[in-house]
C-alpha positions, 0 to 999 in steps of 0.5 A: 232157566226157561222161566227166567228167559221168558220173564226177561223176554216179557220185561219192558225196557225203559223208554228214553225221552223220545219214546224209543228203547235203549236196546244198544245200552241194554245189550252192551251192558249184558255182554260186558257183564258176561265178559267181565265175569269171564275175565274174573275167571281168567284171573282166578285161573292164573292165581291158581296156576301161581299157587301150583307153581309156588307149591311145586317144590321143584317137581318138574311136572308140577312146575310145568303144570303151574306155568301152563295154567298161568299161560292158559289164564293169560291167553283167556284174559287177552281173549276177553279183552279183545272180545270186549273191544270187538263187541263194543265196536260192533254194537256201537257201529251197527246199532247206532248206524241203523237209525 
């Protein structure tokens, strides 16, 4: 992991036409990718909860566990969407306004 981080730190970012690096674009792309992966994990958790709910065969404990799993996946997905919006708003406001 340390070698990967050192390699990424030594990588020169591509220059724009005016000679500056597109730091905003790179940071936004990395954060959006991470949030997108977390959103995908939330959807998978909701699918697993749905399968648990469907295969509960009327057992009250399994029904509750399935519903709770779906709820937790949904809450995680909402948090991912809000994090995506907040991060993009902050990055565009702070880094674009600092020129």
